[in-house]
VOGU-3710 file (C-alpha; in Angstrom, 3 decimals, decimal comma):
1> msaltdllrd> -78,588/146,803/47,311  -79,602/149,058/44,530  -77,254/148,600/40,835  -75,861/152,115/41,797  -74,654/151,058/45,038  -72,963/148,037/43,236  -71,669/150,200/40,800  -69,930/152,452/43,594  -68,477/149,498/45,801  -66,599/148,584/42,602
11> wmphqrwfgs> -65,428/151,885/41,601  -64,698/153,911/44,938  -61,630/151,586/45,897  -59,580/152,612/42,875  -60,039/156,539/43,373  -56,766/158,242/44,712  -59,264/159,864/47,128  -60,557/156,573/48,873  -58,618/156,592/51,719  -59,295/152,682/53,078
21> kgrewtdise> -57,949/150,619/50,322  -57,507/147,136/51,460  -60,391/147,544/54,332  -62,883/144,632/54,121  -66,326/146,220/53,665  -69,418/144,774/55,327  -71,962/147,147/53,910  -72,504/150,190/51,853  -75,507/152,703/51,636  -76,037/155,951/49,741
31> dgflldrsdp> -78,582/158,626/49,616  -78,262/161,502/46,907  -80,073/164,408/45,505  -80,286/166,267/42,123  -78,172/169,286/41,742  -78,886/169,870/38,149  -81,507/169,094/36,017  -80,136/170,191/32,864  -77,838/168,289/30,330  -75,722/166,153/31,834
41> vlsvhrvrvt> -77,721/165,700/34,927  -76,067/166,078/38,197  -76,678/164,247/41,322  -74,838/164,334/44,361  -74,270/161,169/46,567  -73,353/160,704/50,199  -71,781/157,173/50,601  -71,222/155,410/53,676  -69,177/152,518/53,625  -69,110/149,956/56,802
51> yadgpsetyl> -66,264/147,981/57,832  -65,505/144,488/59,182  -62,591/146,167/61,736  -63,937/149,618/62,534  -65,868/152,757/62,253  -67,815/153,586/58,864  -66,823/156,299/56,444  -68,989/158,721/54,148  -67,774/159,775/51,116  -69,232/162,695/49,034
61> vplswrdhpa> -69,384/161,141/45,209  -70,562/163,727/42,415  -71,898/161,977/39,201  -73,111/163,226/36,067  -75,552/161,010/33,914  -75,626/160,784/30,250  -78,162/159,176/27,716  -75,226/157,529/25,484  -71,654/156,762/26,519  -68,957/159,730/26,060
71> edlesafvga> -65,874/158,700/24,500  -64,088/161,734/25,824  -65,045/160,307/29,802  -64,090/157,099/29,592  -61,406/157,760/32,066  -64,203/158,964/34,315  -67,077/156,478/33,380  -68,429/154,849/36,656  -70,931/152,376/35,143  -74,432/152,111/33,496
81> vagdgretya> -77,693/151,678/35,288  -80,504/149,827/33,680  -84,046/151,780/34,091  -87,484/152,318/31,713  -85,986/150,010/29,471  -82,874/151,939/29,109  -79,645/152,485/29,934  -78,204/155,645/31,400  -74,192/155,826/31,914  -73,044/157,510/35,321
91> ydamrdrdat> -69,630/159,552/35,140  -67,228/161,367/37,964  -68,936/164,660/37,493  -65,654/166,289/38,888  -64,264/164,910/35,846  -66,975/166,204/33,237  -66,473/169,779/32,341  -70,009/169,992/31,628  -70,913/169,098/34,876  -68,992/171,828/36,936
101> aswlihlvna> -70,434/174,894/36,142  -73,224/174,462/38,799  -71,043/174,738/41,657  -70,306/178,305/40,849  -73,924/179,086/39,940  -75,198/177,935/43,353  -72,392/179,956/45,384  -73,257/183,046/43,557  -77,202/182,673/44,201  -76,374/181,667/47,998
111> stvgpmhfhp> -78,943/178,423/47,126  -79,861/175,895/49,250  -80,905/172,839/47,083  -81,858/169,617/49,226  -79,641/169,173/52,209  -77,069/171,245/50,665  -76,475/175,226/51,518  -74,207/177,167/49,191  -72,365/180,273/51,484  -70,840/182,678/49,313
121> agvayipegl> -67,991/184,916/51,296  -69,641/188,032/50,045  -66,866/190,030/49,259  -65,236/188,997/46,156  -66,589/188,290/42,575  -67,067/184,597/41,820  -66,591/183,635/37,842  -69,887/182,126/37,243  -70,452/180,422/34,154  -67,016/179,138/33,807
131> pgdivsgeqs> -66,279/175,226/33,289  -63,747/173,696/35,877  -60,981/171,833/34,917  -59,455/168,801/37,532  -56,423/169,208/39,233  -54,569/165,691/38,621  -52,306/164,441/41,132  -54,364/165,238/44,578  -55,322/162,512/46,949  -57,746/162,647/50,117
141> ntsliygsea> -59,669/165,678/47,870  -60,604/166,533/44,796  -60,009/170,172/43,193  -61,241/172,229/39,801  -59,359/175,204/38,352  -61,863/177,238/36,986  -60,009/180,134/34,434  -57,419/181,735/36,130  -59,904/182,999/38,850  -60,879/180,583/41,229
151> ilklfrrlep> -60,416/177,272/42,613  -62,935/174,871/44,260  -61,700/172,099/46,635  -64,159/168,992/47,099  -63,850/166,958/50,632  -64,534/163,857/49,887  -64,914/162,125/53,150  -67,511/164,143/55,198  -67,299/164,679/58,928  -69,793/166,847/60,803
161> glnpdvevhd> -68,558/169,822/61,779  -66,694/173,070/59,676  -63,504/171,981/58,041  -60,533/174,074/59,236  -59,763/174,747/55,951  -62,892/177,205/56,133  -62,220/178,255/59,016  -59,145/179,554/59,098  -59,367/181,238/55,871  -62,475/182,983/56,952
171> alrrtenphi> -60,897/183,787/60,069  -57,841/185,355/57,936  -59,782/187,272/55,586  -59,784/189,978/58,303  -56,461/190,204/58,220  -55,691/190,435/54,945  -52,805/188,168/55,052  -51,035/188,560/51,800  -49,460/184,879/52,372  -53,052/183,107/51,762
181> apllghieid> -55,218/182,850/48,837  -58,729/184,413/49,885  -61,723/182,391/50,498  -64,897/183,113/48,212  -67,237/180,716/49,475  -67,963/177,540/51,225  -70,568/174,501/50,716  -72,010/172,279/53,405  -74,577/169,690/53,436  -76,900/168,862/56,436
191> dpdpanppat> -76,146/165,625/58,520  -78,594/162,432/58,344  -78,483/162,991/62,025  -80,045/166,145/62,942  -77,917/166,847/66,496  -74,753/166,872/64,225  -73,544/170,013/62,423  -73,674/170,324/59,006  -70,429/168,793/57,332  -68,025/170,937/54,954
201> vamlqtfvpn> -68,557/169,865/51,656  -66,125/172,287/49,648  -64,191/175,621/49,836  -63,785/178,083/46,607  -60,389/180,272/46,875  -58,922/182,860/44,759  -56,736/180,876/42,154  -53,232/181,372/42,239  -51,741/181,807/38,575  -48,220/181,689/37,574
211> asdgwrlata> -47,213/180,180/41,014  -44,339/177,455/41,410  -44,858/174,279/43,630  -42,418/174,895/46,850  -41,269/170,986/46,761  -40,896/171,495/42,926  -38,361/174,541/43,264  -36,955/172,979/46,390  -36,060/169,460/44,732  -34,452/171,754/41,544
221> svrdlymegd> -32,235/173,159/43,618  -31,001/169,928/45,390  -30,776/168,460/41,607  -28,656/171,788/40,676  -26,127/171,388/43,543  -25,629/167,195/42,831  -24,368/168,216/39,437  -21,987/170,771/40,543  -18,874/168,807/41,463  -16,951/171,131/43,227
231> lhadevggdf> -19,406/174,041/44,328  -21,071/174,276/48,089  -24,642/174,956/48,407  -24,118/178,569/48,757  -22,332/179,007/45,157  -24,878/176,913/42,741  -27,007/179,136/40,469  -29,952/177,493/42,084  -29,414/178,171/45,536  -32,755/178,320/47,600
241> aadserlgaa> -31,853/179,537/50,873  -33,086/182,994/50,007  -36,340/181,158/49,344  -36,328/179,542/52,576  -35,811/182,444/54,441  -38,983/184,119/53,089  -40,668/181,098/53,554  -39,729/181,396/57,536  -40,978/184,882/57,629  -44,351/184,192/55,817
251> tasvhadmaq> -45,048/181,404/58,256  -44,294/183,392/61,345  -46,866/186,030/59,571  -49,801/183,299/58,993  -48,873/182,008/62,616  -49,162/185,679/63,840  -52,443/186,132/62,073  -53,825/183,372/63,331  -53,054/184,082/67,021  -54,800/186,975/66,639
261> vlptepagdd> -58,245/186,220/65,403  -58,525/182,546/66,462  -58,218/181,491/70,128  -54,556/180,868/71,930  -54,007/179,804/75,383  -50,605/179,400/77,558  -49,905/175,634/77,886  -50,191/174,453/81,485  -47,774/171,899/82,953  -49,888/168,782/82,092
271> wyaaaaaqmd> -49,680/170,115/78,565  -46,100/168,873/78,093  -46,820/165,481/79,745  -49,963/164,806/77,394  -47,776/165,840/74,278  -45,119/163,658/75,263  -47,151/160,671/76,127  -48,803/160,865/72,752  -45,655/160,942/70,973  -44,610/157,803/72,898
281> erltaaieiv> -48,318/155,848/72,084  -47,571/156,753/68,126  -44,307/155,466/68,240  -45,320/152,065/70,087  -47,980/151,951/67,190  -45,306/152,607/64,896  -42,688/149,883/65,824  -45,501/147,145/65,357  -45,548/148,296/61,665  -41,654/148,942/61,005
291> pqlaeqadgl> -40,101/146,957/63,348  -36,323/148,852/62,633  -37,474/151,803/64,825  -37,128/149,784/67,835  -33,450/150,411/67,272  -34,381/154,003/67,956  -36,739/153,878/70,620  -34,745/154,377/73,699  -33,121/157,691/72,126  -36,760/158,524/70,965
301> rslyaevars> -38,148/158,138/74,485  -35,173/160,293/76,009  -36,472/162,829/73,623  -40,153/162,633/74,628  -39,247/162,384/78,617  -37,229/165,596/78,061  -40,732/167,567/76,356  -42,626/165,950/79,623  -40,083/167,821/81,975  -39,944/170,900/79,767
311> repvvrqrih> -41,440/174,129/80,887  -40,343/175,983/78,171  -42,837/178,948/77,399  -45,464/177,878/74,795  -48,961/179,457/73,348  -50,862/176,997/72,189  -53,034/178,395/69,335  -54,748/177,060/65,869  -51,586/176,143/63,388  -51,626/174,799/59,927
321> gdlhlgqvlr> -51,168/170,863/61,132  -49,592/169,983/58,106  -46,894/172,363/56,699  -44,491/170,877/53,965  -43,120/172,239/50,821  -45,979/170,864/48,905  -48,302/173,516/50,786  -46,384/176,113/49,806  -46,677/178,237/46,475  -44,221/180,852/45,315
331> tatgwivldf> -45,408/183,737/43,207  -43,608/186,817/41,615  -44,451/188,597/45,301  -43,876/185,856/47,679  -45,131/182,674/49,344  -48,668/181,514/49,395  -49,486/179,141/52,331  -52,201/176,173/51,257  -54,538/173,769/52,915  -55,183/174,334/56,568
341> egeparplas> -57,297/171,249/56,923  -54,187/169,649/58,717  -53,820/165,466/58,316  -57,022/164,635/56,606  -57,019/161,289/58,163  -56,824/162,542/61,798  -60,298/163,353/63,360  -61,825/166,752/62,262  -62,158/167,500/66,393  -58,527/166,564/66,660
351> rreldsplrd> -57,354/168,976/63,519  -58,973/171,852/65,326  -56,893/171,416/68,392  -54,706/174,179/69,775  -51,066/173,418/69,312  -47,503/174,796/69,484  -46,623/176,473/66,368  -43,149/174,554/66,629  -45,193/171,735/65,160  -45,582/173,519/61,660
361> vagmlrsfdy> -41,840/174,677/61,893  -40,948/170,812/62,771  -43,213/169,928/59,596  -41,115/172,108/57,296  -38,093/171,255/58,587  -38,721/167,503/58,049  -39,612/168,638/54,395  -36,022/170,124/53,803  -34,858/166,867/54,889  -36,775/164,873/52,589
371> aarhmlveqp> -36,136/167,483/49,504  -32,201/167,278/49,890  -32,212/163,444/50,680  -34,821/161,881/48,142  -32,179/161,601/45,587  -29,869/159,369/47,245  -32,575/156,365/47,414  -31,119/155,901/44,145  -27,379/156,145/45,199  -27,804/155,261/48,970
381> ddaqrayraq> -23,543/154,544/48,993  -22,884/157,849/47,207  -20,977/159,563/50,163  -20,415/162,554/48,276  -24,178/162,833/47,427  -24,922/162,266/51,277  -22,474/165,031/52,150  -23,924/167,516/49,703  -27,448/166,178/50,674  -26,678/167,424/54,415
391> ewaarnraay> -25,248/170,422/53,239  -28,539/171,652/51,237  -30,337/170,749/54,335  -28,742/172,404/56,946  -28,334/175,452/54,949  -32,091/175,583/54,111  -33,320/174,761/57,568  -30,889/177,400/59,071  -32,309/180,164/56,400  -35,875/179,120/57,257
401> cdgysaasgl> -35,520/179,650/60,790  -33,317/182,930/60,634  -36,823/184,535/58,382  -39,104/182,956/60,711  -36,889/184,634/63,625  -36,663/187,895/61,916  -40,139/188,196/61,087  -41,410/186,909/64,557  -38,565/187,944/66,954  -38,947/184,128/68,130
411> dpcggspllr> -36,275/182,121/67,399  -38,094/178,762/66,547  -34,787/176,473/66,477  -32,825/177,683/69,130  -32,238/174,333/70,778  -35,986/173,787/72,096  -36,604/170,180/73,008  -40,238/170,581/72,057  -38,982/171,035/68,346  -36,799/168,333/68,259
421> afeadkavye> -39,209/166,078/69,580  -41,496/167,099/66,918  -39,453/166,510/64,467  -38,843/162,976/65,728  -42,404/162,631/65,806  -42,954/163,382/62,223  -40,063/161,051/60,961  -42,083/158,440/63,271  -45,248/159,408/61,113  -43,051/158,999/58,044
431> cvyearnrph> -41,417/155,752/58,525  -45,227/154,290/58,816  -45,947/155,865/55,561  -43,040/154,780/53,843  -43,032/151,352/54,916  -46,605/151,072/53,749  -46,713/153,254/50,648  -42,978/153,311/49,533  -40,701/150,838/51,383  -37,393/152,296/49,550
441> wlmiplnsls> -37,814/155,745/50,999  -37,892/154,483/54,543  -34,050/154,949/54,556  -34,677/158,950/54,399  -37,009/158,645/57,965  -34,746/156,162/59,526  -31,582/158,086/58,885  -33,246/161,052/60,172  -34,332/159,882/63,259  -30,664/158,390/63,789
451> rltspe> -29,642/161,982/63,504  -32,305/163,360/65,799  -31,336/161,032/68,789  -27,761/161,267/68,714  -25,848/163,509/70,794  -25,279/166,373/69,775
//
């Protein structure tokens, strides 16, 4: 094992984008090439990690190399490598501003460097020459903002095939949909196995300046309501319902344009049974991790059985796949929908499958529920606050559905068994996530499941 792989073995598990924390490694290997030979030198590495309990994963790790330690990059330090009688110092290149301009330079020039291919969209300005500033707080990916003009998202975990985020944005360019940030280009890397297609490395989009995150706006509205002891949700100055209604319309607009430029097909009879079976399987696996779910199992399986029997009309299409308030931005002119890659933990092929748009609607309805109830974690026995949370959630869920209906002519929330089951399936997923990451938040999805499985 090389000195570099030793460093990466120690460094990678501590990075937010590393998705397999806690798993036992049996092997690590890497192959790399130089993307920029200037100062600092920029290298790109594919790091393959093999685990004792299952399939291997490949991560993309760009490194910048310096002859001397850089005190201002201490938080990005990977380690020192000895060679030729001296040491060179490796840093996370996405956190080294001096190493960030190369990505855009190569995109402008449509370069091929080693196994990496740069594909500009060809229709918009790319701000060549600007350094990129890292976006803090991300998990599965790493993004750089270039001035106020562009944002580059690096996909850390590599899989053969075109990432859905690139595919969907590229298709939607033809519609000029006002609710997406236009694609400026993308980057691919050849797979070591020539039988596999290239993997998507990164995508560049127009940056949306002066925008507000949907989750922050929604939770600020909830806080305003909690502070007003005698006002209803529609009487508070921070009422969010108008924004929720516009967000519903934006979601419908994006769904309609995705159906226009990407494949669709009517759901066959076997699709309903298969969807119900998948949800049932996920519940069975979740109960092993969250035993409290067993109390809701009968009610949940009744919901899923109703889906199996259902024949409500469904036209399957490409969807967002992971829609929630943290995936949308409000600008001065409306809502922008981000991140069409689906749930990063799922295999790429499954994220590209056709599905019902109600899956996205359910995800957003769950997000309204979370926004309303997240502050109950601090005071779980506060009946007044629980009542106000329910009032806020109901008002904004209804407004979102009204907006979607007005824009599409379809009522997504009109008693659909499929929507109810999708909400429950999402809440089961949330239970597993909270049990593993924030046990004190587990009450939110568990309480939601009690409501979803109770007779109306």
